[in-house]
C-alpha positions as CSV (number, residue, x, y, z in Angstrom):
1,M,7.3,38.4,-26.7
2,D,5.6,38.9,-30.0
3,T,1.8,38.6,-29.5
4,K,-0.8,38.5,-32.3
5,R,-3.4,41.3,-32.1
6,R,-6.9,40.1,-32.7
7,R,-10.2,41.9,-33.2
8,L,-13.6,40.6,-32.3
9,F,-16.2,41.1,-35.0
10,Q,-19.9,40.8,-35.6
11,L,-21.8,40.5,-38.8
12,E,-25.3,42.0,-38.8
13,N,-28.1,43.0,-41.2
14,A,-29.4,46.5,-41.6
15,D,-31.9,45.9,-38.8
16,G,-29.2,44.9,-36.3
17,K,-29.9,41.2,-36.4
18,K,-26.6,39.3,-35.6
19,F,-25.6,36.7,-38.2
20,A,-22.2,35.7,-36.9
21,H,-19.4,36.6,-34.5
22,G,-15.8,35.6,-34.2
23,V,-12.1,36.7,-34.3
24,L,-10.2,38.5,-37.0
25,Y,-6.4,38.3,-36.9
26,D,-3.9,40.9,-38.3
27,E,-2.8,38.3,-40.9
28,G,-6.3,38.2,-42.3
29,N,-7.2,34.8,-40.8
30,V,-10.7,34.5,-39.4
31,Q,-12.2,32.2,-36.7
32,V,-16.0,32.1,-36.6
33,L,-17.2,31.2,-33.2
34,W,-21.0,31.5,-33.8
35,R,-23.3,31.6,-36.8
36,I,-27.0,32.1,-36.9
37,D,-27.5,29.1,-39.2
38,R,-25.2,26.7,-37.2
39,G,-25.0,27.9,-33.6
40,Y,-21.7,27.6,-31.9
41,T,-18.9,26.5,-34.1
42,A,-15.1,26.7,-34.6
43,E,-14.7,27.4,-38.3
44,Q,-11.4,28.8,-39.7
45,Y,-11.1,30.8,-42.9
46,A,-8.2,32.4,-44.7
47,S,-10.2,35.6,-45.2
48,L,-13.3,37.5,-44.1
49,N,-14.5,37.4,-47.7
50,F,-15.3,33.7,-47.4
51,V,-17.4,34.4,-44.3
52,L,-19.3,37.2,-46.0
53,D,-20.1,34.9,-48.9
54,L,-21.7,32.4,-46.5
55,M,-24.0,35.0,-45.0
56,P,-26.3,36.7,-47.5
57,G,-27.9,39.9,-46.2
58,V,-24.9,41.1,-44.2
59,T,-24.7,44.9,-44.3
60,V,-22.8,45.7,-41.1
61,L,-19.3,44.5,-40.0
62,R,-18.6,45.6,-36.4
63,L,-15.0,45.4,-35.2
64,E,-13.9,45.6,-31.6
65,D,-10.2,46.2,-31.2
66,T,-8.4,44.2,-28.5
67,E,-5.1,44.9,-27.0
68,P,-2.2,42.5,-27.5
69,G,-2.2,39.9,-24.8
70,S,-5.8,40.5,-23.8
71,E,-6.8,37.1,-25.2
72,N,-4.6,35.5,-22.6
73,G,-6.3,37.3,-19.7
74,R,-3.5,39.8,-19.2
């Protein structure tokens, strides 16, 4: 079975204040699950660049690698 790998990400400023978090897929697609200015959301973007443009002041992109299948609880 071919499973998409996904990486959880957080966007922060230089002081560590979290601006957004979501999921980044290998294909480059992005799903934003929470934004400081909107709260919980389910926004979809074609690229992380679009998300960075929405969040002025972002200086840190933290990625957490997840193993294939982990999103399904395996």
